[in-house]
Every structure is written in structure tokens, then in C-alpha cells.
C-alpha positions, -999 to +999 in steps of 0.1 A: +576+162+283+590+197+280+602+218+309+585+249+295+552+231+298+559+223+335+567+260+340+533+268+326+515+243+348+533+257+379+530+294+369+492+292+365+487+266+393+471+241+370+481+212+392+465+192+420+473+211+452+472+181+474+509+175+475+533+154+494+571+158+490+595+128+487+605+136+522+569+128+534+562+165+542+528+179+533+532+207+508+508+236+502+516+262+475+506+297+488+524+316+460+541+301+430+566+329+428+577+352+399+587+334+367+624+341+360+633+341+323+670+348+329+698+327+345+692+313+379+662+296+397+630+293+376+607+310+401+617+337+426+601+346+460+576+317+462+558+310+495+554+273+503+538+258+534+558+227+544+539+209+571+530+238+595+559+262+585+557+288+557+589+291+537+598+319+514+624+313+487+629+301+452+615+271+432+634+251+406+615+231+379+629+200+361+616+172+340+635+147+361+648+154+396+682+140+385+685+170+362+695+189+393+729+171+391+731+173+353+728+211+356+754+211+385+731+230+408+746+211+438+778+231+433+761+265+427+754+287+457+727+305+437+706+274+443+711+271+480+679+291+487+657+266+467+629+256+490+612+232+467+620+213+435+591+206+411+594+178+387+575+155+363+594+125+374+612+121+408+640+097+401+667+110+425+668+129+458+685+162+457+706+182+482+719+216+489+756+223+489+757+217+526+741+183+523+705+193+533+677+175+514+656+197+492+619+186+492+608+175+457+572+170+444+559+154+413+534+176+395+500+160+389+479+177+362+451+171+338+465+151+309+442+169+284+463+200+290+494+182+278+476+166+249+464+199+236+498+216+240+515+186+223+490+188+194+497+226+190+534+224+189+532+195+164+508+214+141+524+223+108+498+249+097+507+286+091+500+291+128+496+262+153+461+273+163+448+280+128+418+257+131+409+270+166+417+307+167+383+318+156+369+304+188+390+327+209+371+357+222+378+391+208+387+406+242+416+382+247+429+388+211+427+426+214+442+426+249+471+405+236+475+428+205+479+458+228+507+441+248+524+429+216+525+463+200+544+477+230+566+446+231+575+452+195+584+488+203+606+476+231+623+452+208+630+479+182+643+501+211+670+476+218+687+482+185+685+519+190+701+516+224+729+495+210+736+522+183+734+549+210+762+532+229+783+529+198+778+566+191+788+578+226+751+586+234+747+610+205+710+609+196+715+628+164+741+604+150+722+574+161+690+587+145+709+595+112+724+559+111+691+542+120+672+564+094+697+556+068+694+518+074+657+520+071+660+541+039+675+510+024+643+492+033+646+454+034+668+448+004+695+474+010+693+479+047+729+467+054+748+488+028+728+519+038+737+514+074+774+508+065+774+539+044+760+560+072+786+546+097+814+553+072+802+589+065+798+608+098+768+632+100+791+662+108+808+657+074+774+660+057+764+689+079+794+710+067+781+708+031+743+705+037+736+738+018+750+723-014+729+695-027+755+684-053+781+680-026+757+660-004+750+637-034+787+634-042+794+623-006+766+598-005+771+583-040+808+584-038+810+568-004+785+542-016+810+532-043+789+545-073+815+570-087+845+547-094+842+546-132+861+575-149+835+581-178+799+592-177+775+621-184+780+656-171+761+652-138+780+620-130+814+636-138+806+666-116+797+643-087+828+623-092+850+654-092+834+666-060+838+633-043+875+630-052+880+664-036+859+656-005+872+621+000+907+635+002+895+663+026+878+638+050+901+608+043+872+587+032+873+551+018+842+541-002+822+510+002+824+481-022+797+487-049+788+450-051+770+454-016+741+472-033+712+450-046+693+459-077+678+425-087+643+417-077+637+454-070+614+478-088+633+507-105+617+531-080+633+512-052+668+511-067+694+521-042+705+549-065+670+565-063+668+560-025+703+576-021+691+606-042+660+609-020+682+606+011+705+633-001+675+656-007+662+649+028+696+658+044+698+689+022+662+700+031+662+692+068+682+710+094+684+693+128+659+666+117+660+647+150+651+678+169+622+684+145+610+649+150+609+654+188+590+687+184+565+675+158+530+667+171+507+666+141+505+635+119+505+656+087+536+674+098+554+641+103+547+632+066+557+667+056+592+662+070+598+633+046+581+646+015+613+653-006+620+651-043+655+643-057+674+666-080+662+670-117+687+644-130+667+617-113+635+626-131+648+609-162+672+584-146+670+553-123+707+546-126+737+567-137+743+574-174+712+557-187+681+578-195+645+566-188+610+580-193+605+612-172+590+605-138+592+624-105+610+603-079+594+617-047+591+594-017+557+577-018+533+577+012+537+540+017+575+544+019+571+572+044+548+550+064+576+524+067+601+551+077+577+563+104+570+528+117+606+516+118+624+549+127+603+577+140+579+558+162+606+537+180+628+568+184+601+588+200+593+559+223+629+552+234+639+589+237+608+596+257+615+566+280+652+576+284+644+612+292+613+605+313+591+624+289+560+602+289+542+625+265+567+614+238+559+577+245+522+585+242+529+604+210+547+574+196+518+551+202+493+577+189+514+580+157+514+542+154+476+543+155+473+569+128+495+551+102+478+526+079+484+489+085+512+474+064+505+453+034+526+421+034+522+384+034+520+381+072+492+406+075+473+390+046+475+356+063+462+370+096+433+386+076+425+352+061+424+338+097+398+364+107+421+389+124+422+423+106+446+452+112+430+487+112+463+505+116+501+500+120+498+496+158+478+464+152+497+452+121+530+456+140+516+436+169+505+408+145+540+407+129+554+404+164+530+376+172+538+356+141+576+361+141+583+358+179+556+335+191+539+315+163+571+307+144+588+295+176+557+276+188+556+297+220+520+289+226+525+287+264+537+324+263+508+335+241+475+346+256+457+331+226+475+298+230+468+298+268+430+301+262+430+274+236+449+250+259+427+258+289+395+255+268+404+219+262+404+214+300+370+229+303 
């Protein structure tokens, strides 16, 4: 037996309501209370009729009643207002700190619910309900996807809020650092973020009209300009960085942090840094423009940048390649919009009480194409297709946060499958 399953049974009132406590009192559940997912009692503000008296207070759920003592609730005043303990097995009477007996009931429920839940969490398929999900009605799935998309936005907002605190509530610096991290995409996310944190935005702003100096600051601070020999472009960057690093007292990152292996040349960190330099050079007050932009095409226009000429025939320093323009591709812009722009619009709108920005974030989500990755491909094979990024992000959230952790009881799809078994 698992306590989370008992929470589920209690929360959705899937038990026999003809109840008698260990004290001999007749128990009637008028309201199960609000499920508490943080520290403290499991359910707040329940209403329980004990004999002929209605009690309002909190409910605690355990597998065994003796868990009350294992968890030291008898010494915690936060549990003095428990009006009922709900258990799978009542093996010991429990008391408040003042010695009063707390009524305890054993939950009686349909064993098929447990059997179905137990089979789900023991399933080793890609998702626990892989063989049954096609029987779940489309309304339930779409309704759950709607909630998961917003939940994913909320989760992404947490990271932004953390950065905001670190940056003394500067939205511009926070946006710059978050955008830089996402410019590294999955492989070079960490070094890009470290680079942005070691190179303040105002340093770049002082030289934003000179692309060579912007490139020198980014490549030099990234640790790419340490070798004394190279071609003319490289040596010019190195000379500029040596001057600027003394001016701003900069210490470069270790170059070994950057990853080139298992990456296409177009995704090399050198190419991404060159693109990022061009974006900074081109864009003045980028965060303000993001807030003011309304048209989907204009969002793409903000990120359509091309690196300097050198990078047309280079992927790395001092080694020529076939000529190819290194503009940021539409799929890469989509990822930047999904991971940076959309959550920033959402969290900024929420922080400032500008609901239009939150709506614009969701609308932008809906206009971006669904991602193409292994998770979305697997969902497609299981009959759930993504029409846009709003839906694909929701399905990524479902897989990573719910399916991987076997949180079937917290999933609307899992709920329906478990309750179908009862029917």
C-alpha cells in the first residue's frame, strides 16, 4: 500500500462512507478538505460529522495509524487541530499533545482500484498506460493538455524568478542571461549562461555599435582567444579582448567547458556565439521590444540575424570551410521563442498584472510549430498528436513530470483509466 493512493481515495471520496471510528463514533464525511502538497497535515479545512456534531479541521492520512508516532506528530502543535486520522490499517490509537484521543478510521474501498493502480506503476512500457490510453476520451486528454501547458509555463517561470532575484530585479539582465543560456541550446546551455553571468550586459551595451568589439568580448570571455597565433580576424579579436578585459577586469571561462562533439557544425558554440554577437549588435533594448511586439512575424524578425562575413567560410577559428551563410534557422528561433520569449512574456505579465501579456504568451505558443523530438514522436505513435508548441510542450511536461515518475494518481488520464476499471 502507498500513502499517495490513500490520498487519492480520500480526495475523490472513493470509499465506503458508512464509517465508524476506533472510538465507536459514527463518522460522516461532509467535505474531504483541500489536498495539501506542502508540509503539514494532508488535508485542510475538512468537515466531518462525528455522531451528531459537525467538526471543521484537518485530516491526516497514514498507511498505519502508528505512523503518527513514527512521524512525531504527537509532539507537533501543527497537528493539534487534526479532527480525524484516515488509515489503511489501524494498529495503534493516537492522541493529541494534550492527551485527547483522535478518532481514526480504516478506509474501505474497491480492491479493483488498487489492482489497477498497482499494475500501472509496475508497468515498464514507455508510459504506464500505453496499452489503455487510446480508450481515454479526447475531451479528457485535451482538457489535461490545456492545464499541462500552463503548468509548464509556470515551471519555466520559476527559473526566471530565481534569476530575477540574483539580478536585483533587473528584467533586462535576467532576460539577457536567460536568452544566452538558451542560445547554447541543450549541449552548451551551461557555458553560455556562465558566460553571460561573467560578462554584464552593460559592458556589452557600451560597445554595442561596434560588432568586432562585441565579438571580442563574447569570444574572449568564452576562452576562445587564448592562443597567440591565428588569422587576421582572430588576431584582431584577441587584441580587442586583451584591451577590453583589462578595462573591465574580466577573467575568461575555461575553454574546455564548451562542447563540440556530437554536434552539427552549424550548432558549434563558435557559430552560436557569432550569432549571439550579431543579435546584441543589431538589437537595442531587446527586452523592451519583446514586451511591445504583438505580431508573430515580428517576433521572428527580432531573431533573424546573420553573423559577420568571417563566419560564412568558418565554423571554428583559423580553419576555412565551404561558404555558407550562418543565419539562425527558423527551427532554432522556434526553440528560443518557446524557452525564452514565451515564458518571459508570461512571467512579466503576471508580475506586473498585465493579463494581455499572459494571453499573448499563450497565443504565441499556439502559433509556433510543435517541436520534433523523441518524446513528441512517441506520443504521436500512441495516438496523441501535437498541432503546435502549446500542445507539444504540454506533452513534454506530461512525460517528464508525470509519466516518468509514475504519478498516475495526479494525472487526469491516469485517473480515468483507474476509475474505468471500477466501472
